[in-house]
C-alpha positions in Angstrom: 6.5 44.6 -17.7 8.4 47.3 -15.7 10.5 45.8 -13.0 8.9 48.1 -10.4 5.5 46.6 -11.2 6.5 42.9 -10.7 6.8 42.9 -6.9 3.3 44.4 -6.5 1.8 42.0 -9.0 3.5 39.1 -7.1 2.2 40.3 -3.8 -1.4 40.6 -5.2 -1.1 37.1 -6.8 0.4 35.6 -3.6 -2.3 37.2 -1.4 -5.0 36.0 -3.7 -3.6 32.5 -3.7 -3.3 32.5 0.1 -6.9 33.7 0.5 -8.2 31.0 -1.9 -6.2 28.4 0.0 -7.7 29.5 3.3 -11.2 29.4 1.8 -10.7 25.9 0.4 -9.0 24.5 3.5 -11.2 22.2 5.5 -11.4 21.0 9.1 -11.7 17.3 9.5 -13.4 16.2 12.8 -12.9 12.7 14.2 -14.1 11.2 17.5 -12.1 8.3 18.8 -12.6 6.0 21.8 -9.5 4.0 22.8 -10.4 0.7 24.4 -9.3 -2.9 24.8 -11.2 -5.3 22.6 -10.7 -9.0 21.8 -9.3 -9.3 18.3 -8.0 -12.1 16.1 -5.8 -10.3 13.5 -3.7 -13.5 13.0 -6.5 -15.9 14.0 -5.5 -16.2 17.7 -7.8 -14.1 19.9 -6.1 -11.6 22.3 -6.8 -8.2 23.8 -5.8 -5.4 21.5 -5.8 -1.6 22.0 -8.3 -0.4 19.5 -9.7 2.9 18.1 -13.5 2.7 17.9 -13.1 -1.1 18.1 -10.6 -1.2 15.2 -7.0 -2.2 14.8 -5.4 -0.8 12.8 -7.3 2.4 13.4 -9.1 4.4 10.7 -7.1 6.1 8.0 -7.1 9.9 8.3 -7.6 11.7 5.0 -6.9 15.4 4.4 -5.5 17.8 1.9 -2.4 19.9 2.4 -3.4 23.0 4.4 -6.3 21.3 6.1 -6.8 21.1 9.9 -7.4 17.8 11.6 -9.3 17.7 14.9 -9.4 14.4 16.8 -11.3 14.0 20.1 -9.7 11.1 21.9 -11.4 9.5 24.9 -9.3 7.1 26.9 -11.5 4.1 27.9 -8.6 1.8 28.8 -9.6 1.8 32.5 -6.1 1.5 34.0 -3.7 2.7 31.3 -2.7 6.2 30.1 -2.7 7.1 26.4 -0.8 9.5 24.1 -0.9 9.5 20.3 1.9 10.7 18.1 1.2 12.0 14.5 4.4 10.6 13.0 5.7 12.9 10.2 3.4 15.8 10.9 5.8 18.6 11.9 3.5 20.4 14.2 4.8 23.8 13.2 3.3 26.3 15.7 1.6 23.5 17.7 4.4 21.5 19.4 2.1 20.6 22.3 0.1 18.5 19.7 3.0 16.1 18.9 1.5 13.5 21.2 4.7 12.5 22.9 4.1 11.7 26.6 6.9 13.2 28.8 8.1 15.4 26.1 5.3 17.6 24.8 2.2 16.6 26.9 0.9 14.8 29.9 -0.7 11.5 29.1 -4.4 11.1 28.7 -5.7 9.5 31.9 -8.3 6.7 32.0 -11.7 8.2 31.5 -10.4 11.6 30.3 -10.8 13.1 26.8 -8.1 15.1 25.0 -8.6 17.0 21.7 -5.7 17.0 19.2 -5.9 19.9 16.7 -3.1 20.5 14.1 -2.5 21.6 10.5 -1.2 19.2 7.9 1.2 21.4 6.1 2.8 18.9 3.7 1.2 16.4 1.3 2.5 12.8 1.7 2.1 9.5 3.4 2.3 9.4 7.2 1.3 7.3 10.2 0.0 7.7 13.7 0.6 5.5 16.7 0.6 5.3 20.5 3.6 7.1 22.2 3.0 5.8 25.8 4.9 2.8 27.1 4.8 0.1 24.5 1.2 0.5 23.4 2.1 0.8 19.7 2.7 -3.0 19.6 -0.7 -3.6 21.2 -2.6 -2.2 18.1 -2.9 1.5 18.5 -1.8 2.7 15.1 -3.0 3.7 11.6 -2.2 5.8 8.5 -2.5 9.5 7.6 -2.9 10.3 3.9 -2.4 14.0 2.9 -3.4 14.8 -0.6 -1.9 17.5 -2.8 -4.0 20.7 -3.3 -6.1 21.1 -6.4 -4.1 22.1 -9.4 -0.8 20.7 -8.1 0.7 18.1 -10.5 2.7 15.3 -8.9 5.7 14.0 -10.9 4.0 10.7 -11.6 0.6 9.5 -12.8 -1.7 6.7 -11.7 -5.3 5.6 -12.0 -6.1 4.7 -8.4 -4.3 4.3 -5.1 -4.3 1.9 -2.1 -2.7 2.1 1.4 -0.8 -0.8 2.9 0.1 -0.8 6.6 2.8 -3.4 7.7 3.1 -4.5 11.3 4.5 -7.3 13.5 2.4 -8.9 16.2 2.8 -10.7 19.5 0.4 -12.8 21.5 1.8 -11.9 24.9 0.8 -8.5 26.3 2.9 -5.3 26.3 2.8 -5.4 30.1 4.5 -8.8 30.0 7.1 -7.5 27.4 7.9 -4.3 29.3 8.3 -6.2 32.6 10.7 -8.7 31.1 12.8 -5.9 29.6 13.2 -4.2 33.0 14.4 -7.2 34.9 18.0 -7.4 36.0 20.7 -9.9 35.1 19.6 -13.4 34.0 16.0 -12.5 34.7 16.0 -10.2 31.7 13.5 -11.5 29.2 13.7 -10.3 25.6 10.4 -9.7 23.7 11.4 -12.4 21.2 10.6 -12.5 17.5 7.0 -11.6 16.6 4.5 -14.4 16.2 3.0 -13.0 13.0 3.5 -10.3 10.4 0.3 -8.4 9.5 -0.6 -6.7 6.2 -3.4 -4.1 6.9 -4.1 -5.8 10.2 -4.4 -9.3 8.9 -2.0 -12.3 9.2 -2.1 -16.0 9.6 -0.8 -17.9 12.7 -0.6 -21.7 12.5 -3.4 -22.7 14.9 -2.1 -26.3 14.9 0.8 -25.2 17.0 -1.6 -25.4 20.0 0.0 -22.6 22.0 -3.0 -22.0 24.1 -5.8 -19.5 23.7 -8.6 -19.5 21.1 -7.3 -19.9 17.6 -9.6 -20.2 14.6 -8.1 -20.2 11.1 -11.5 -19.6 9.5 -12.2 -16.4 11.5 -12.9 -13.7 8.9 -10.8 -11.2 10.9 -7.7 -13.1 9.7 -8.7 -13.6 6.1 -5.8 -12.4 4.0 -5.9 -8.7 2.9 -6.9 -8.6 -0.8 -5.7 -5.9 -3.1 -7.9 -5.8 -6.2 -6.5 -4.4 -9.4 -8.0 -3.9 -12.9 -5.8 -5.3 -15.7 -3.9 -2.6 -17.5 -4.4 0.0 -14.8 -1.6 1.8 -12.8 -1.7 2.1 -9.0 0.0 4.1 -6.3 0.6 2.0 -3.2 1.2 4.0 -0.1 3.2 1.6 2.1 4.0 2.3 5.8 5.6 0.3 8.6 4.5 0.6 12.2 6.5 -2.5 13.3 7.7 -2.6 16.9 10.8 -4.6 16.1 11.1 -5.9 12.6 12.8 -4.5 9.6 10.8 -5.8 6.7 11.1 -6.5 3.0 7.9 -6.1 1.0 7.3 -7.8 -2.4 4.5 -8.3 -4.8 5.0 -11.6 -6.6 5.9 -11.2 -10.3 5.6 -7.4 -10.3 8.2 -4.6 -10.1 7.7 -1.6 -7.9 8.8 2.0 -8.8 9.7 4.1 -5.7 8.3 7.6 -6.0 7.8 9.0 -2.5 9.6 8.6 0.8 8.3 10.2 4.1 6.3 12.8 2.2 9.0 13.8 -0.3 9.3 12.9 -4.0 12.0 10.5 -5.0 14.0 10.3 -8.2 12.2 7.2 -9.4 14.0 3.9 -9.2 12.7 0.3 -9.7 13.0 -2.5 -7.2 11.9 -6.1 -7.1 11.1 -5.7 -3.4 11.2 -2.8 -0.9 13.2 -2.7 2.3 11.1 -0.7 4.8 12.0 0.1 8.4 9.8 0.9 11.4 8.4 4.5 11.0 9.2 4.8 7.3 6.6 5.4 4.6 6.9 5.1 0.8 4.8 5.4 -2.3 5.5 3.0 -5.1 3.9 2.7 -8.5 2.5 -0.7 -9.5 1.4 -1.6 -13.0 -1.2 -4.4 -13.3 0.4 -5.8 -16.4 1.0 -9.5 -15.6 -0.9 -12.7 -16.3 -4.5 -11.6 -15.7 -5.8 -15.2 -15.2 -4.3 -15.7 -11.8 -3.7 -14.0 -8.5 -0.4 -13.2 -6.9 1.1 -13.0 -3.4 1.8 -9.9 -1.4 4.7 -10.9 0.9 6.3 -9.3 4.0 9.5 -10.9 5.3 11.8 -10.1 8.3 15.3 -8.9 7.3 18.3 -7.9 9.4 17.3 -10.3 12.2 17.3 -14.0 11.8 13.7 -14.7 11.1 11.6 -16.5 13.6 8.4 -15.4 12.0 6.6 -16.9 8.9 6.1 -14.7 5.9 3.2 -12.3 6.2 0.9 -12.7 3.1 -1.9 -11.0 1.3 -3.2 -11.4 -2.2 -3.0 -9.3 -5.3 -6.3 -10.0 -7.0 -6.8 -9.4 -10.6 -10.4 -8.3 -11.3 -12.2 -11.2 -13.0 -10.2 -13.9 -11.3 -12.2 -15.8 -8.5 -11.4 -14.0 -5.3 -10.9 -17.3 -3.4 -8.3 -18.6 -5.9 -4.9 -18.7 -4.1 -1.7 -18.0 -6.0 -0.2 -21.2 -7.5 3.4 -20.5 -6.2 4.8 -20.4 -2.7 5.0 -16.9 -1.2 8.2 -15.0 -2.0 10.8 -15.3 0.8 12.6 -12.1 -0.1 16.4 -11.5 0.0 18.7 -13.1 2.5 17.9 -11.7 6.0 21.6 -11.0 6.6 22.5 -9.4 3.3 23.4 -6.0 4.6 24.8 -4.8 1.3 21.5 -5.4 -0.4 19.7 -3.2 2.1 22.6 -0.6 2.2 22.6 -0.2 -1.6 18.8 0.4 -1.6 19.2 3.1 1.1 21.9 4.8 -0.9 19.7 4.8 -4.1 17.1 7.2 -2.6 17.6 10.7 -3.9 15.3 13.7 -4.2 13.3 14.1 -7.4 15.2 16.4 -9.8 12.2 18.8 -9.9 11.8 18.9 -6.1 15.3 19.3 -4.7 15.5 21.3 -1.5 19.2 22.0 -1.2 20.6 21.7 2.3 22.8 24.4 3.8 26.4 23.9 2.6 27.7 23.5 6.2 26.5 23.0 9.7 26.9 25.0 12.9 27.2 22.0 15.2 28.0 18.3 14.8 26.7 15.8 17.3 28.2 12.3 17.2 25.9 9.7 18.6 27.3 6.2 19.4 24.6 3.5 19.8 25.7 0.8 22.3 24.1 -1.9 24.3 25.0 -1.5 28.0 24.1 -2.3 31.6 23.0 0.0 34.3 23.0 -1.5 37.8 22.8 -4.9 36.2 19.8 -4.0 33.9 20.2 -4.3 30.2 19.9 -0.9 28.5 20.6 0.9 25.2 22.8 4.0 25.4 23.8 7.0 23.4 27.4 8.1 24.1 27.2 5.9 27.3 24.0 7.7 28.5 20.7 5.7 28.7 17.7 8.0 28.3 14.8 8.3 30.8 11.6 10.3 30.4 10.7 12.8 33.2 7.3 12.9 34.9 6.9 16.5 34.0 7.0 17.0 30.2 10.0 19.0 29.0 8.0 21.5 27.0 6.1 22.5 30.2 9.2 22.4 32.4 11.2 24.6 30.0 8.4 27.1 29.4 7.6 27.4 33.1 11.3 27.4 34.3 10.9 24.1 36.3 14.6 23.4 35.9 14.7 21.0 38.8 12.5 18.4 37.1 15.2 17.1 34.8 19.0 17.1 34.8 20.5 20.4 33.6 23.9 19.1 32.7 24.2 18.8 28.9 24.6 15.3 27.5 27.8 14.5 25.5 28.1 15.7 21.9 30.5 13.0 21.0 32.4 9.9 22.3 36.0 8.8 22.0 35.9 8.5 18.2 39.6 7.7 17.7 39.9 4.8 20.2 36.4 3.2 20.4 36.3 -0.1 18.6 32.9 -0.6 17.2 33.6 -4.2 16.1 33.8 -5.7 19.6 31.5 -5.7 22.6 31.9 -2.6 24.8 35.1 -2.9 26.9 33.2 -1.1 29.7 29.6 -2.2 29.4 28.4 0.0 32.2 26.4 3.2 31.4 24.5 5.9 33.3 20.8 6.9 33.1 19.8 10.5 32.5 17.0 12.7 31.4 19.1 15.6 30.2 18.5 17.2 26.8 20.4 18.8 23.9 19.7 22.5 23.7 20.1 23.8 20.2 20.5 27.4 19.1 17.4 28.5 17.4 17.9 28.7 13.6 21.2 26.8 13.7 22.1 24.0 11.3 22.8 20.7 13.0 24.6 17.6 11.8 23.9 14.3 13.6 26.1 11.3 13.0 24.4 8.0 14.1 27.1 5.4 14.6 26.2 1.7 15.1 28.5 -0.6 17.1 28.7 -4.2 18.3 26.2 -5.2 21.0 27.1 -7.0 24.3 27.1 -10.2 22.2 30.3 -10.8 20.1 29.9 -10.5 16.3 26.5 -8.9 16.6 25.2 -5.5 15.5 21.6 -4.5 15.0 19.6 -2.3 12.6 18.2 0.9 14.1 15.6 3.2 12.4 15.8 6.7 13.9 12.9 9.1 13.9 13.0 12.8 14.5 9.9 14.6 15.7 9.0 18.1 14.5 11.4 18.1 11.5 12.4 16.6 8.2 16.1 16.2 7.7 18.5 15.8 4.8 20.1 12.3 4.6 23.7 13.3 3.7 25.3 9.9 3.6 25.6 6.3 4.8 28.7 4.3 5.5 29.8 0.9 6.7 32.4 0.8 9.5 33.3 3.7 11.7 32.6 7.3 10.7 35.7 9.4 10.0 35.0 13.0 10.9 37.8 14.2 8.7 37.2 12.3 5.4 33.6 11.2 5.4 32.0 14.6 5.4 33.9 15.4 2.1 31.7 12.7 0.5 28.3 14.0 1.7 25.6 14.2 -0.9 24.8 18.0 -1.0 23.5 17.8 -4.6 20.2 15.9 -4.2 19.8 14.4 -0.8 16.3 13.1 0.2 14.4 14.7 3.0 13.0 12.2 5.5 11.8 12.0 9.1 13.0 8.4 9.7 16.3 6.9 8.6 18.0 3.6 9.1 21.4 3.0 10.6 22.8 -0.3 9.2 24.7 -2.9 11.3 28.2 -1.7 12.1 27.6 1.4 10.0 26.8 5.1 10.2 24.2 7.5 8.9 24.7 11.3 8.6 21.8 13.7 8.7 21.4 17.6 8.7 18.5 19.7 9.8 17.6 23.2 10.7 16.6 23.9 14.3 13.8 26.2 13.3 10.7 24.7 14.8 10.2 26.1 18.4 9.5 23.3 20.7 11.0 20.2 22.3 11.4 17.2 20.0 12.2 13.5 20.6 14.8 11.8 18.4 14.9 8.1 19.0 15.2 4.6 17.7 11.7 3.6 16.4 12.1 0.0 17.6 9.6 0.1 20.6 11.7 -2.0 23.0 14.9 -0.1 22.2 13.4 3.3 23.0 11.8 1.8 26.1 15.3 0.6 27.1 16.9 4.1 26.6 17.9 4.5 23.0 16.8 8.1 22.4 17.5 11.8 23.1 15.6 15.1 23.1 16.3 18.4 21.3 15.1 21.8 22.6 15.0 24.8 20.3 13.4 28.2 20.5 11.0 27.4 23.4 11.2 31.1 24.5 9.5 32.0 21.2 6.3 30.2 22.1 3.4 31.9 23.7 1.6 30.7 26.7 1.1 26.9 26.6 -2.5 25.5 26.7 -3.6 24.4 30.1 -5.0 21.1 28.8 -1.6 19.6 28.1 -0.8 19.8 31.8 -1.8 17.8 34.9 1.2 15.5 35.5 4.4 15.7 37.5 4.9 19.3 38.7 2.4 20.7 36.2 -0.5 19.5 38.3 -3.0 22.1 39.1 -2.1 23.8 42.3 1.7 23.2 42.0 
């Protein structure tokens, strides 16, 4: 074929494919009512925030290229609502990200808000509340985006199932938030969760007599049962919406092959159990190839924190075995909770699939060093980044920046780094005091940004915590992990530029660092924060702005709060 003919043929083929894709793309309509309902997910009855009476909420199914429309009515009476579509990049629709104070005003009691966005990338995702601490009250669920017809994934399976992991408290999110905001000795930590849930089901020990109505025979808390046919192969889409806990998930007697992480294909590797952090999603391949005359445990265990919560359990049910027959062994307890190297090595093992490598830019235009520390501000316990504890404004950044309302948030840029040479990450902060601010990082549109997340000792000696960080509006390359303090001279020389995985949520291990790289090429304002609910509530987050001037006029329906109220 003459070379001159090839571009024309390519254009005709591309245009035809685009037309077919548009014809085949669907619009999925959902109508949700958010309300409080009494629920007993772990056998103890309490008020939960539900979607159409359910918690978790319904799974959203779509195909890459489809549009999802969700009409959300807030029937909470006295609470606002906002819902974040975690992992959906919102390219061209930043006002649909569902982040109160960043991209939209909250949905007021009695009001209805319509989310409408394109799902541009196949994979496993989640949704959850992004207002206050409502996520831990039950407002969450899964998003499954299928590949288009004709696309072949790099693995095969017969059927698939979704597994949503969560932690659960009996006290209200109001009580938790109030305790976190109290000064000095009045400060009250949320504590370890009372139960771990698998697909919204757990088992609290009713004999503990903690008050309230607890009924161990309530069908709402019957264990989740995953039924498999002997000899078949299954894709399990596993997601974590925990508010605090890092988890280890295991299926007794079966190995799991990791094949997808946060919507990107993984160079497959086999694990006995999977470490999964809040906000992460994975697909694993399970073969139903064990003894078919018995059932097996699904087990979820807390790692990285000293467990104060019993193992969360479900049942792997081999078809043909009586459904009520419990496994004969005790549920797996998982690895040691404080085995940091076990979790670190699993993080390092995740690479892009050889056939689906998206190479990162060879260098960055800007490096931002973020030191995570625990501090105090006017006697109140806070988390800080480079000694700045984050606050959300009353007028969302997206609206303020587009309408030049510069006075509604601090204009001074937050610090790009800290005193890397002298700061000792292995001891409590010498100066525990920090400042509060709502300033943001302004990125040059189209630039390549490196972010180094550095973990340090908390205010308690010999203590450092695990932090999963989530970036809205983007996927990023995970360039490397390390234990100890990041060295800006030597550590970048060891970055993985060959086959790094793309993710939207990544863990920072205790007294360790994680390096990521992303392109600031999605016009909008995007939150980047620790996905532990109480940590973000206490200030562990930042916000990036990029290319807002490239956006057209913002829709009026995202306004109505702060200085975006009608008439202002």
